GUTORVEX-985626 format. One record per residue: residue number from 1; x, y, z of N, C-alpha, C, O in turn. Coordinates in nm, 3 decimals, padded with zeros to 5 digits. Atoms other than C-alpha are relative to their C-alpha. Example, Ala and Ser with C-alpha at 12.3 -4.5 7.8 and 13.67 -1.06 7.14 Angstrom:
R    k      n_X      n_Y      n_Z     ca_X     ca_Y     ca_Z      c_X      c_Y      c_Z      o_X      o_Y      o_Z
R    1   00.089  -00.119   00.000   01.230  -00.450   00.780   00.090   00.120   00.000   00.194   00.118   00.066
R    2  -00.082  -00.119  -00.006   01.367  -00.106   00.714  -00.077   00.109   00.073  -00.026   00.220   00.090
//
This chain:
R    k      n_X      n_Y      n_Z     ca_X     ca_Y     ca_Z      c_X      c_Y      c_Z      o_X      o_Y      o_Z
R    1  -00.137  -00.025  -00.038  -10.473   02.895  -09.191   00.079   00.040  -00.125   00.079  -00.031  -00.225
R    2  -00.076  -00.047   00.115  -10.252   03.095  -09.421   00.149  -00.007   00.031   00.192   00.018   00.144
R    3  -00.146   00.006  -00.015  -09.882   03.050  -09.474   00.059   00.124  -00.066   00.012   00.169  -00.171
R    4  -00.061  -00.117   00.061  -09.660   03.344  -09.539   00.096  -00.044  -00.108   00.165  -00.145  -00.095
R    5  -00.086   00.031   00.113  -09.475   03.344  -09.864   00.131   00.075   00.019   00.129   00.197   00.039
R    6  -00.128  -00.069  -00.023  -09.102   03.417  -09.828   00.024   00.115  -00.096   00.086   00.215  -00.057
R    7  -00.023  -00.108   00.097  -09.100   03.631  -10.143  -00.072   00.128   00.043  -00.022   00.238   00.020
R    8   00.073  -00.117  -00.045  -09.362   03.861  -09.991   00.075   00.073   00.110   00.083   00.196   00.110
R    9  -00.071  -00.066  -00.108  -09.160   03.925  -09.678   00.126   00.068  -00.052   00.164   00.174  -00.002
R   10  -00.119  -00.064   00.057  -08.849   03.998  -09.885  -00.038   00.128  -00.074   00.038   00.225  -00.073
R   11   00.044  -00.120   00.070  -09.049   04.246  -10.094  -00.029   00.111   00.100   00.004   00.227   00.075
R   12   00.029  -00.100  -00.102  -09.170   04.422  -09.780   00.128   00.059   00.056   00.136   00.181   00.077
R   13  -00.126  -00.049  -00.055  -08.815   04.446  -09.644   00.069   00.093  -00.097   00.127   00.194  -00.056
R   14  -00.068  -00.085   00.097  -08.683   04.592  -09.967  -00.073   00.133  -00.017  -00.010   00.235  -00.047
R   15   00.075  -00.125   00.009  -08.963   04.851  -09.973   00.038   00.094   00.113   00.041   00.216   00.094
R   16  -00.034  -00.082  -00.116  -08.864   04.972  -09.627   00.150   00.026   00.010   00.195   00.091   00.104
R   17  -00.146  -00.013  -00.003  -08.491   04.962  -09.709   00.062  -00.060   00.125   00.157  -00.006   00.181
R   18  -00.051   00.070  -00.116  -08.432   04.719  -09.425   00.076  -00.121  -00.050   00.024  -00.204  -00.124
R   19  -00.080   00.115   00.038  -08.151   04.474  -09.470   00.030  -00.082   00.124   00.053  -00.025   00.231
R   20  -00.035   00.081  -00.116  -08.088   04.178  -09.241   00.146   00.023   00.039   00.232   00.041  -00.047
R   21  -00.136  -00.023  -00.049  -07.781   04.221  -09.023   00.086  -00.121  -00.031   00.041  -00.236  -00.022
R   22  -00.094   00.108   00.019  -07.477   04.017  -09.109   00.062  -00.034   00.134   00.045   00.041   00.231
R   23  -00.054   00.044  -00.127  -07.289   03.829  -08.840   00.105   00.096   00.055   00.120   00.105   00.177
R   24  -00.102  -00.092  -00.051  -07.008   04.088  -08.820  -00.061   00.127   00.056   00.009   00.203   00.123
R   25   00.064  -00.121  -00.049  -07.260   04.362  -08.739  -00.075  -00.019   00.129  -00.147   00.071   00.171
R   26   00.073   00.024  -00.124  -07.393   04.206  -08.421   00.080   00.050   00.120   00.194   00.093   00.105
R   27  -00.062  -00.040  -00.125  -07.311   04.291  -08.062   00.025  -00.129   00.078  -00.061  -00.172   00.154
R   28  -00.023   00.134  -00.054  -07.144   03.966  -07.947   00.002  -00.004   00.152   00.029   00.096   00.218
R   29   00.004   00.020  -00.143  -07.175   03.826  -07.597   00.134   00.030   00.065   00.139   00.079   00.178
R   30  -00.134  -00.024  -00.056  -06.798   03.852  -07.545   00.030   00.149   00.013   00.122   00.186   00.085
R   31  -00.022  -00.145  -00.006  -06.822   04.231  -07.593  -00.096   00.067   00.097  -00.099   00.190   00.106
R   32   00.098  -00.056  -00.093  -07.095   04.275  -07.330   00.044  -00.019   00.144   00.111  -00.117   00.176
R   33  -00.022   00.010  -00.143  -07.066   04.337  -06.960  -00.127  -00.064   00.056  -00.236  -00.009   00.038
R   34   00.119   00.075  -00.037  -07.300   04.083  -06.800  -00.016  -00.021   00.151  -00.129  -00.024   00.200
R   35   00.011   00.035  -00.141  -07.219   04.014  -06.435  -00.018   00.124   00.087   00.043   00.229   00.063
R   36   00.027  -00.109  -00.093  -07.348   04.234  -06.153   00.129   00.047   00.067   00.148   00.167   00.086
R   37  -00.126  -00.035  -00.066  -07.006   04.224  -05.985   00.087   00.088  -00.090   00.156   00.178  -00.041
R   38  -00.076  -00.083   00.093  -06.846   04.370  -06.298  -00.055   00.142  -00.006   00.021   00.239  -00.009
R   39   00.063  -00.132  -00.001  -07.097   04.657  -06.305   00.040   00.076   00.127   00.078   00.193   00.121
R   40  -00.033  -00.063  -00.127  -07.033   04.729  -05.936   00.146   00.045   00.004   00.176   00.153   00.053
R   41  -00.142  -00.034   00.002  -06.655   04.724  -05.987   00.025   00.125  -00.084   00.103   00.212  -00.046
R   42  -00.016  -00.118   00.085  -06.682   04.977  -06.271  -00.053   00.124   00.070   00.009   00.230   00.064
R   43   00.057  -00.115  -00.070  -06.907   05.205  -06.064   00.090   00.046   00.115   00.112   00.166   00.132
R   44  -00.076  -00.036  -00.119  -06.688   05.193  -05.752   00.143   00.041  -00.030   00.194   00.134   00.033
R   45  -00.142  -00.025   00.023  -06.337   05.193  -05.900   00.028   00.078  -00.128   00.140   00.125  -00.148
R   46  -00.023  -00.061   00.130  -06.387   05.347  -06.243  -00.009   00.152   00.001  -00.030   00.215   00.104
R   47   00.009  -00.144   00.022  -06.388   05.696  -06.382  -00.124   00.030  -00.084  -00.187  -00.061  -00.137
R   48   00.122  -00.039   00.070  -06.668   05.895  -06.547   00.030   00.097  -00.113   00.124   00.175  -00.108
R   49   00.001  -00.097   00.109  -06.722   06.080  -06.870  -00.145   00.045  -00.015  -00.234  -00.039  -00.029
R   50   00.136  -00.055   00.008  -07.026   06.310  -06.891  -00.026   00.056  -00.139   00.062   00.116  -00.201
R   51   00.044  -00.064   00.123  -07.218   06.408  -07.201  -00.144   00.045   00.020  -00.201   00.026   00.128
R   52   00.133  -00.059  -00.013  -07.553   06.572  -07.270  -00.108  -00.102   00.033  -00.200  -00.073   00.110
R   53   00.109   00.096  -00.020  -07.762   06.255  -07.275   00.043  -00.131   00.063  -00.034  -00.227   00.063
R   54  -00.043   00.123  -00.067  -07.553   05.995  -07.091   00.122   00.026   00.087   00.195   00.124   00.068
R   55  -00.122   00.003  -00.079  -07.288   05.928  -06.831   00.066  -00.133  -00.028   00.001  -00.237  -00.024
R   56  -00.072   00.122   00.035  -07.020   05.676  -06.924   00.103  -00.026   00.109   00.190   00.058   00.135
R   57  -00.096   00.043  -00.100  -06.830   05.491  -06.651   00.096  -00.097  -00.067   00.054  -00.179  -00.148
R   58  -00.095   00.092   00.061  -06.510   05.310  -06.746   00.112  -00.036   00.097   00.149   00.043   00.183
R   59  -00.106   00.051  -00.084  -06.239   05.103  -06.581   00.088  -00.090  -00.084   00.038  -00.183  -00.148
R   60  -00.089   00.087   00.079  -05.931   04.952  -06.747   00.001  -00.141   00.059  -00.002  -00.159   00.180
R   61  -00.007   00.141  -00.040  -05.919   04.573  -06.736   00.146  -00.040   00.002   00.218  -00.020  -00.096
R   62  -00.139   00.045  -00.007  -05.591   04.430  -06.616   00.014  -00.130  -00.077  -00.076  -00.214  -00.076
R   63  -00.024   00.120   00.081  -05.440   04.165  -06.842   00.011  -00.124   00.087  -00.021  -00.234   00.041
R   64  -00.010   00.115  -00.090  -05.374   03.942  -06.540  -00.138  -00.058   00.027  -00.156  -00.180   00.031
R   65   00.137   00.048  -00.023  -05.748   03.924  -06.472  -00.053  -00.072  -00.123  -00.114  -00.178  -00.112
R   66   00.048   00.060   00.123  -05.824   03.850  -06.835   00.070  -00.132  -00.026   00.007  -00.227  -00.074
R   67  -00.074   00.124   00.022  -05.550   03.586  -06.853  -00.049  -00.113   00.088  -00.057  -00.228   00.045
R   68   00.051   00.102  -00.091  -05.683   03.403  -06.549  -00.135  -00.052  -00.045  -00.163  -00.172  -00.034
R   69   00.132   00.041   00.044  -06.033   03.398  -06.689   00.004  -00.071  -00.134  -00.084  -00.152  -00.164
R   70  -00.008   00.065   00.130  -05.920   03.290  -07.036   00.047  -00.143   00.012   00.039  -00.220  -00.083
R   71  -00.046   00.137  -00.018  -05.777   02.973  -06.888  -00.115  -00.098  -00.015  -00.097  -00.211  -00.061
R   72   00.116   00.088   00.017  -06.126   02.829  -06.880  -00.060   00.022  -00.137  -00.070   00.135  -00.185
R   73   00.054  -00.009   00.136  -06.280   02.752  -07.216  -00.137   00.068   00.000  -00.179   00.123  -00.102
R   74   00.135  -00.055  -00.005  -06.622   02.869  -07.097  -00.004   00.151  -00.007  -00.091   00.207  -00.075
R   75   00.007  -00.147  -00.009  -06.541   03.235  -07.029   00.116   00.063  -00.075   00.212   00.112  -00.015
R   76  -00.100  -00.067   00.081  -06.333   03.365  -07.316  -00.031   00.149  -00.001  -00.142   00.189  -00.036
R   77   00.020  -00.143  -00.002  -06.289   03.739  -07.276   00.074   00.060  -00.118   00.195   00.042  -00.133
R   78  -00.062  -00.064   00.116  -06.225   03.933  -07.592   00.078   00.122   00.046   00.041   00.190   00.142
R   79  -00.071  -00.123  -00.030  -05.967   04.204  -07.586  -00.083   00.115  -00.055  -00.160   00.098  -00.150
R   80   00.079  -00.113   00.043  -06.113   04.548  -07.626  -00.099   00.039   00.107  -00.087  -00.001   00.223
R   81   00.098  -00.050  -00.095  -06.408   04.715  -07.464  -00.111  -00.102   00.023  -00.162  -00.163  -00.071
R   82   00.122   00.074  -00.034  -06.679   04.521  -07.279  -00.098   00.106   00.047  -00.066   00.187   00.134
R   83   00.093  -00.109  -00.022  -06.989   04.736  -07.266  -00.130  -00.051   00.063  -00.184  -00.153   00.021
R   84   00.127   00.032  -00.063  -07.294   04.726  -07.039  -00.085   00.126   00.009  -00.035   00.238  -00.001
R   85   00.094  -00.111  -00.008  -07.603   04.942  -07.003  -00.081  -00.013   00.127  -00.120  -00.123   00.165
R   86   00.091   00.000  -00.114  -07.800   05.042  -06.695  -00.102   00.111  -00.022  -00.066   00.227  -00.045
R   87   00.109  -00.096   00.017  -08.136   05.212  -06.727  -00.094  -00.021   00.118  -00.165  -00.121   00.125
R   88   00.080   00.012  -00.121  -08.311   05.275  -06.396  -00.148   00.025  -00.024  -00.187   00.083  -00.125
R   89   00.146  -00.015   00.012  -08.685   05.270  -06.339  -00.043   00.146   00.004  -00.151   00.180  -00.044
R   90   00.037  -00.142  -00.008  -08.683   05.642  -06.270  -00.004   00.065  -00.138  -00.061   00.173  -00.153
R   91  -00.004  -00.059   00.134  -08.625   05.701  -06.643  -00.126  -00.027  -00.081  -00.138   00.023  -00.193
R   92   00.125   00.025   00.072  -08.968   05.572  -06.744  -00.045  -00.143   00.012   00.015  -00.223   00.084
R   93   00.053   00.134   00.000  -09.172   05.265  -06.803   00.087  -00.095  -00.081   00.189  -00.055  -00.136
R   94  -00.079   00.102   00.069  -09.047   04.943  -06.959   00.020   00.033  -00.148   00.126   00.007  -00.204
R   95  -00.010  -00.031   00.142  -09.119   05.064  -07.312   00.109   00.105  -00.024   00.191   00.090  -00.114
R   96  -00.101  -00.105   00.016  -08.910   05.380  -07.271   00.140  -00.052   00.033   00.237  -00.021  -00.037
R   97  -00.132   00.053  -00.039  -08.628   05.197  -07.091   00.056  -00.093  -00.107   00.175  -00.088  -00.138
R   98  -00.047   00.090   00.105  -08.610   04.929  -07.359   00.036   00.076  -00.127   00.130   00.038  -00.196
R   99  -00.034  -00.082   00.116  -08.612   05.194  -07.632   00.137   00.064   00.019   00.216   00.070  -00.074
R  100  -00.131  -00.058  -00.030  -08.316   05.364  -07.461   00.110  -00.104  -00.021   00.213  -00.075  -00.083
R  101  -00.101   00.105   00.015  -08.127   05.034  -07.446   00.022  -00.037  -00.146   00.135  -00.059  -00.188
R  102  -00.015   00.032   00.143  -08.198   04.958  -07.812   00.078   00.108  -00.073   00.165   00.078  -00.155
R  103  -00.073  -00.110   00.066  -08.078   05.302  -07.922   00.148  -00.003   00.037   00.235   00.013  -00.048
R  104  -00.140   00.005  -00.043  -07.762   05.273  -07.713   00.073  -00.119  -00.060   00.187  -00.107  -00.104
R  105  -00.063   00.121   00.054  -07.692   04.918  -07.829   00.036   00.019  -00.147   00.144  -00.021  -00.191
R  106  -00.026  -00.023   00.142  -07.720   05.021  -08.193   00.110   00.104  -00.019   00.194   00.089  -00.107
R  107  -00.106  -00.101   00.009  -07.503   05.331  -08.140   00.135  -00.062   00.032   00.235  -00.031  -00.033
R  108  -00.125   00.068  -00.035  -07.238   05.115  -07.973   00.041  -00.094  -00.112   00.159  -00.101  -00.147
R  109  -00.031   00.093   00.110  -07.260   04.857  -08.251   00.060   00.074  -00.119   00.151   00.024  -00.184
R  110  -00.049  -00.078   00.114  -07.202   05.128  -08.511   00.136   00.064   00.026   00.212   00.087  -00.069
R  111  -00.121  -00.077  -00.029  -06.913   05.300  -08.331   00.105  -00.074   00.081   00.211  -00.018   00.109
R  112  -00.093   00.072  -00.088  -06.742   05.031  -08.123   00.137  -00.013  -00.066   00.148  -00.062  -00.178
R  113  -00.134   00.007   00.059  -06.366   05.057  -08.178   00.048  -00.144  -00.007   00.001  -00.231   00.066
R  114  -00.061   00.133   00.012  -06.163   04.756  -08.287   00.075  -00.031   00.128   00.106   00.059   00.207
R  115  -00.068   00.044  -00.121  -05.990   04.555  -08.018   00.129   00.077   00.018   00.226   00.057  -00.056
R  116  -00.118  -00.079  -00.029  -05.741   04.799  -07.874   00.016   00.012   00.149   00.097  -00.059   00.209
R  117  -00.004  -00.023  -00.143  -05.796   04.922  -07.521  -00.086  -00.104   00.070  -00.201  -00.126   00.032
R  118   00.078   00.096  -00.078  -05.905   04.658  -07.270  -00.060   00.073   00.119   00.011   00.112   00.211
R  119   00.068  -00.071  -00.107  -06.164   04.820  -07.047  -00.144  -00.046   00.009  -00.201  -00.097  -00.087
R  120   00.142   00.024  -00.021  -06.508   04.770  -06.899  -00.069   00.135   00.001  -00.022   00.229   00.065
R  121   00.072  -00.127   00.017  -06.761   05.042  -06.986  -00.146  -00.023   00.037  -00.208  -00.120  -00.006
R  122   00.143   00.003  -00.032  -07.106   05.107  -06.838  -00.058   00.134  -00.045  -00.011   00.240  -00.005
R  123   00.066  -00.121   00.050  -07.333   05.354  -07.016  -00.132   00.016   00.074  -00.216  -00.074   00.075
R  124   00.119  -00.031  -00.078  -07.601   05.517  -06.802  -00.069   00.119  -00.067  -00.023   00.232  -00.053
R  125   00.064  -00.109   00.074  -07.845   05.722  -07.016  -00.078   00.095   00.091  -00.112   00.062   00.204
R  126   00.088  -00.096  -00.065  -08.037   06.031  -06.914  -00.132   00.000  -00.076  -00.140  -00.052  -00.188
R  127   00.133   00.001   00.062  -08.405   06.087  -06.993   00.000   00.066  -00.137  -00.081   00.030  -00.223
R  128  -00.005  -00.072   00.127  -08.311   06.320  -07.279   00.043  -00.089  -00.117   00.030  -00.048  -00.233
R  129  -00.043   00.090   00.107  -08.176   06.022  -07.476  -00.115  -00.034  -00.095  -00.092  -00.059  -00.214
R  130   00.115   00.035   00.083  -08.528   05.951  -07.603  -00.036   00.110  -00.100  -00.091   00.081  -00.206
R  131   00.041  -00.111   00.086  -08.576   06.297  -07.755   00.111   00.048  -00.094   00.085   00.121  -00.190
R  132  -00.114  -00.043   00.082  -08.229   06.346  -07.904   00.001  -00.079  -00.130  -00.036  -00.197  -00.132
R  133  -00.013   00.067   00.129  -08.174   06.265  -08.271   00.102  -00.112   00.010   00.202  -00.099   00.080
R  134  -00.087   00.117  -00.010  -08.009   05.925  -08.321   00.143   00.031  -00.043   00.237  -00.025   00.014
R  135  -00.136  -00.034   00.042  -07.710   06.076  -08.504   00.077   00.067   00.114   00.198   00.049   00.127
R  136  -00.064  -00.061  -00.116  -07.639   06.282  -08.192   00.039  -00.105   00.103   00.144  -00.095   00.166
R  137  -00.033   00.110  -00.092  -07.651   05.966  -07.979   00.125  -00.072  -00.049   00.215  -00.102   00.030
R  138  -00.117   00.067   00.057  -07.402   05.800  -08.215   00.125   00.087   00.020   00.231   00.035   00.054
R  139  -00.113  -00.090  -00.020  -07.177   06.108  -08.195   00.047   00.001   00.146   00.167   00.001   00.172
R  140  -00.036   00.000  -00.142  -07.187   06.110  -07.813   00.069  -00.129   00.040   00.167  -00.127   00.114
R  141  -00.061   00.129  -00.031  -07.107   05.739  -07.791   00.140  -00.007  -00.061   00.235  -00.052   00.004
R  142  -00.130   00.000   00.067  -06.825   05.778  -08.042   00.100   00.088   00.074   00.215   00.049   00.095
R  143  -00.086  -00.092  -00.074  -06.683   06.076  -07.853   00.041  -00.061   00.134   00.156  -00.046   00.176
R  144  -00.032   00.065  -00.127  -06.700   05.882  -07.525   00.107  -00.107  -00.020   00.198  -00.119   00.062
R  145  -00.101   00.102   00.026  -06.501   05.595  -07.678   00.136   00.062  -00.029   00.239   00.009   00.013
R  146  -00.126  -00.070   00.029  -06.238   05.838  -07.808   00.062   00.050   00.130   00.183   00.034   00.151
R  147  -00.049  -00.052  -00.127  -06.207   06.000  -07.465   00.053  -00.114   00.086   00.159  -00.100   00.148
R  148  -00.045   00.115  -00.080  -06.180   05.660  -07.294   00.134  -00.051  -00.051   00.225  -00.076   00.028
R  149  -00.126   00.049   00.056  -05.908   05.545  -07.531   00.114   00.097   00.030   00.225   00.054   00.063
R  150  -00.105  -00.099  -00.029  -05.714   05.872  -07.483   00.040  -00.004   00.146   00.159  -00.002   00.178
R  151  -00.030   00.001  -00.144  -05.742   05.861  -07.104   00.077  -00.125   00.038   00.173  -00.117   00.116
R  152  -00.065   00.125  -00.037  -05.640   05.497  -07.081   00.136  -00.017  -00.066   00.220  -00.091  -00.017
R  153  -00.129   00.007   00.067  -05.354   05.542  -07.326   00.099   00.097   00.064   00.218   00.092   00.036
R  154  -00.088  -00.093  -00.070  -05.216   05.821  -07.105   00.024   00.129  -00.074   00.109   00.208  -00.033
R  155  -00.020  -00.123   00.077  -05.244   06.097  -07.364  -00.049   00.122   00.076   00.008   00.230   00.064
R  156   00.055  -00.112  -00.078  -05.454   06.315  -07.132   00.036  -00.016   00.147  -00.048   00.012   00.234
R  157  -00.037   00.027  -00.138  -05.260   06.228  -06.817   00.049   00.125   00.073   00.080   00.119   00.192
R  158  -00.042  -00.124  -00.064  -05.161   06.589  -06.749  -00.108   00.048   00.095  -00.225   00.063   00.057
R  159   00.097  -00.043  -00.101  -05.326   06.703  -06.428   00.002   00.152   00.014   00.109   00.213   00.003
R  160   00.005  -00.145  -00.021  -05.445   07.062  -06.369   00.075   00.038   00.128   00.112  -00.048   00.208
R  161  -00.078  -00.051  -00.112  -05.273   07.280  -06.109  -00.057  -00.042   00.135   00.019  -00.064   00.229
R  162   00.064   00.035  -00.127  -05.525   07.193  -05.835   00.013  -00.146   00.036  -00.024  -00.184   00.147
R  163  -00.015   00.141  -00.028  -05.447   06.821  -05.862  -00.126  -00.080  -00.026  -00.128  -00.201  -00.004
R  164   00.125   00.068   00.030  -05.801   06.737  -05.965  -00.009  -00.018  -00.150   00.004   00.078  -00.226
R  165   00.009   00.025   00.142  -05.841   06.570  -06.301  -00.143   00.023  -00.047  -00.238  -00.023   00.016
R  166   00.132  -00.033   00.052  -06.129   06.697  -06.509  -00.028  -00.082  -00.123   00.054  -00.088  -00.214
R  167   00.045   00.065   00.122  -06.317   06.485  -06.759  -00.066   00.104  -00.087  -00.116   00.205  -00.037
R  168   00.068  -00.096   00.088  -06.451   06.662  -07.064  -00.147  -00.001   00.032  -00.207  -00.107   00.050
R  169   00.143  -00.011  -00.027  -06.799   06.787  -06.998  -00.029   00.026   00.146  -00.143   00.059   00.180
R  170   00.029  -00.024  -00.140  -06.759   06.824  -06.623   00.007   00.150   00.028   00.076   00.223  -00.044
R  171   00.012  -00.142  -00.029  -06.833   07.160  -06.464   00.071   00.039   00.127   00.033   00.139   00.189
R  172  -00.071  -00.034  -00.123  -06.588   07.158  -06.169   00.099   00.112  -00.026   00.153   00.125  -00.136
R  173  -00.100  -00.107   00.013  -06.365   07.458  -06.105   00.131  -00.048   00.062   00.133  -00.143   00.139
R  174  -00.131   00.040  -00.049  -05.993   07.437  -06.029   00.046   00.086   00.117   00.166   00.103   00.136
R  175  -00.037  -00.088  -00.113  -05.998   07.666  -05.721   00.076  -00.074   00.104   00.114  -00.017   00.206
//
């Protein structure tokens, strides 16, 4: 039976340029969308933003809902975005689906805005997420967060002449 020497593992990590994550770089439980009912509410009542390798659904969270839930010490809801991921079986086997979730989770961790807009967000990837360069995934996630913040802040509240609001990336005509 051999014991691993801590100095050896630290040497291996430094050779690969891998640093352990600090606590501020994690994706905390309070920033995640966890309940099935919350996912369903975002899908049914929310809006969509389309990009090349994902569809992002979002729904503003009312402060009254958050205030009622904050009354209990168990379910503290952080202000800001709560983010969830859905990856269906049609997108591949477990290995591919888990790889998609890991890539999305890391992209969200790197680009998640500070507590500003209170909204629930569900990211639904497309199969192309596996083949796209990671920097492109980070750019798409970042752009989606910017669009969500603009839409919820009312900056893009101007409606086209047909009365149909277009999200960026959608291909609908205004006829």
